[in-house]
N, C-alpha and C positions, 0 to 999 in steps of 0.2 A: 932597357928597363921594363920590368913586368909591372903592369898595372892591375892590381887586385880590386875586384868588385865584390860588394857585399850582396849576397842573395836574399832577398826579402822573404821572410818566413812564408808569406801568403802565397808566394809564387813557387815555392819549392814543390808544391803538390802538382804543378802542371809539368815539371820536367819528366822526360821519358824514363821508363824502367830500364836498367842498364845491365840486368843480369846476364843477357845473352849477347852484349855488345862485344865485338872482337877487342883483344888488347893491342895497344899500339906500341911500336918498338922503335926507338930512335927518332930524333928530330923535334918536331914542336909538340906543344900541348902539355909539356911538363914530364912526358914519358919517354921523350927522346926518339920517337918514331917518325918515320916519313910516310907510313902508309899502313895498311891492314897486315897483320901478321901472315907470314907465308903458310900456304896451306890451309888456311881458314875458308871455310864455305859457309854461307848463311844457312840456318835451319830450314828445312822444307816442310811446310804444313801439310799434313796428311788430308787429302781431300775428304769430304764426308761421304756415307755411303749413298749411292744414286739409285734411282729406278728409272725405267724408260719413259721417255717424253709422253707416251700414250698410257700410261699405267692410270687405271681408274680406282679411285678410293670409294668404299662404300661408307658414307658419312654416318650412316646409322648403326654399322656394326660396333661391337664393343670388344676389346681384346684384353688379356691378362699379361702381366709381365712383372719383372722384378727390377728395382732401382739398382744400377750397377756403379753409377757415379752421379754426384750432385754437388756442384760449387756453390755454396750458400750465398756467397757475397757477389758472385757474378750472375747467379740466377739461371743457371741452365745445367743440364745433365743428360744422362742417357738411360733408357729402359731397355732390358733384354726381354723380348716378347717370348711367350710361350707357345704360341700359335706359329706353326711352320710355313703357313700360306703368306705370312709377311715376308717379303723378298730380301729384307736387311736383317743382319744379326742383331742391330741395336737401333733404336729410335730416339732421336733427339728430343729433348722436352724443355720448353722455355718457360720461366715463372708465370709468364701471363696465361698460359694454358692450363694451370694447375686449379682446380675448384677446391678453395680452401677457406677455412674460418680463422686462419692466423692473420696477424696484422701485415706480415710480408710471407707470401707462400714460399714454402720450402719443402724438399723431399730429403730423405736419408737413405744411404746405402743399405740394401737389403730389404727396403719396404715393398710389400706386394701390393700392385696397384691394378686399376682398370682404367682403360682409355679408349679413345676413338683415333682416327688417322686423318691426317690433313697433307695435302702437297704443298711443297714449298720451293720456291726457285730462289737458289743460293749461288750468285755469281755466275749465272747461266747453267747451273746444274739443277736437275729435278730430284728433289729429296723429299723424305718422309718426316713428319713431325707428329709427335702426340698431341692430342687435343682432349679438352674436358677430362683431364687426369683426376681420378677419384680413388678413394679406398675401394677394395673389392665389395662389391654391393652396391656401390653408387653414393657412399656417404662422403661429404666434403673431409678434406684432409685436415687435422688439427693437431700439430706436434710441437708448435713453438713453447707453449706454457710448460709443458713436461720436460722438454729440454732445457729450458732456462732454470727450471727448478733444481736440475742436477748440475749446471755448468755455472751458474752466476752466484756471486755473494752480494746479497741484497741489503741495503741499509734499512732495518726496520721490518723486513719481510717483503715477499714477493708482491704481495696485494696491497701493501701500504701505499696510499698516494698522496703526493705533495702537488700544490698549485703554483703557478709562476706565470712569467711572460715569455713567450717565446721572441726573442730578439730578432732573429732571422734564421731561415733555413734555406739553403741552395741546393735545389736539385742536381744541378751542374757539378758542383763539388761533393754532394753527398753528406752534408753536415750542417750544423747550425749550433746555437747556443741559446740556453734557457737561463732567465734570472728568477731564483727561488724566492718565493714570497717570504717576508720575514716572520718570525715568531715560532718556527718550528724547532723542536728539542731534538736536534741531531748533533753528533759529535762535532767538536770544533775542526776536526780534519776534513769535514764536508764542505767544499767550497759553496758559495751562494749562486755562483755562475758555473753551469754544467754543460759539457758538450752533449749533443744529441747526434748519433749517427743514423744514416739512412735506414738500417734495418729496424730501428726502434721508433720510427715515425708510423704511427697506426693510421693508414690510409685505406683500411678495409680491402687489401689486396691490390690497390691502385698505385700508380706511380705518383708519389708526393709532389706537390707544386710548390713554387717559390712562395714563401710566407714570411711576414714581419709583423711584430708587435701584436701577437695574438695570445689571449688568455688560455692557458693549457694546464693540463694535469698529468702527473707522471709518477713513475716509481724511481728509485735510485739503486744502481748496483755499482760494485767496484771490480775493475777488470784484474787480469793477472799481474799488471804493472803497477797496481795500487792506485789507479786513476779512478776517479768517480765519475760515472756518466748516467745520463737519462735513460729510463728504462719504459718502454710502452707508452710514448707520449700520445695524448688524445686531446680533445676540446674539453674543457671543464664540463663535467657531467658523464664523460666517458664516451662521447660520440666521436667516431673516426674523423680524421683530418681530411675529409674528401673535399673536391672543389665545390661541389654542390652545397655542402654544409657551410664552407667558408663564404660562400655567396648567398646564404640563405635562401635557397631555392625551394619552392613548394609546387608540386605537380597540379596542374589545372585540368587534368584527364588526358585521354587519348585521342582527342580530336585533332584533325588536320586542317590546316589553313594555308591560303596562298598569298605570295607578296614578292616583292623585288628587293634585291640587295641594294641597299642605299650606300653603304660604305663598308669598306673590308681592308683592315690593317693586317697585311700578311706578315709583316715581322713579328708583331705581338700576338697575332692569332685571335682577333676579335673583329667584330663588325655589327652592323645594324641593319634590320629588315623593315621595309616599308609596306605594310599590309596593303592588299588590294581595296578599293574604295567600298566594294560590296562584301567585304569579309566582316563577318559579325564575331568580334572577340568576346570571351566571357566578361560579364559586367565587372568582376574584381580586377581583371586585367586592364580593362578601360579606366576605371577608378584609380588604380595604381599608376598608369601612365600620366594620368592628369595631375596626380598628387607629386610625382617626381619632377614633372616640367615645372610646376608652380614653385616647388623648393628650388630649382635651378635659377629660376627668374628672381627669387628673393636673395639669392647669393650673388647677383648681378651679371649672371650669365645670360647670353642671348640664345633663346631656344627657337630655331625656325620650325621645327616639327615636333609635335608632342605626342606622336603615335609611333614612333621607331621602336623596334624591339631589338634588344641586345642579343647577341649569340657569340660563341667562341668556337674555335676550331673542332673540338670533340663533338660538339653538337651537329 
């Protein structure tokens, strides 16, 4: 007897991509196979272009080239350099090395760019990567708005904004859902709950973090399948959804201080620092520490030390 199991919809996205999987013939699994098809060999991934282990990069040098490939959703591509002194025919580029004004840095095939070089160890191989990729002349790359204007169908226009609440966003799964505020004069076909995908989270070129129950503003577009989705989501007021903004961080200057790690949670990536006794913190910082310690006591929490400073892994 065959026992059928129902696949939960929210688990389907965790299943492996099966386009290159071998076809089973005869036996179990519903296809009647006992093993892999005869003569099938797994695809061999071509190794990246390498340079000698002692290759030295001039980090101040700037080079010119043309984008020959870029995968928008995976965030990587290749640049064909114009200079012959670069020892590889193409240079790998990752989205984090793109200097961009777009909400999610992208490149397009045929774009002429300027870049520096950096070495990168990939699986024991010494490779080259493009760094600080800009337009020719050094200007930041800004392509997304123009591309969207030509490719997307907007509800009310590209720059019309709506407000609502971000119910959740998961960086691991690359999507979330927004509940639009009531009162907007939109077509009845537009749902009040809309999906937001990774590339439409405006985090000022940074990796979006996990978020829940945040007031946001956004546009709405309809994709080729007729689905309505969130476009260019920001905090209300237009500020990008960076972690600093979400934590209401305000810079206290460029001074440095000394202290000891009092606590570190490596799983969640945060901890607390105990400043040294002779460390003179800014008055605003001291006042804020006392204020939050008193607020915690009023909520019934026991506060052993009221001078601990919070930090997270990126700090």
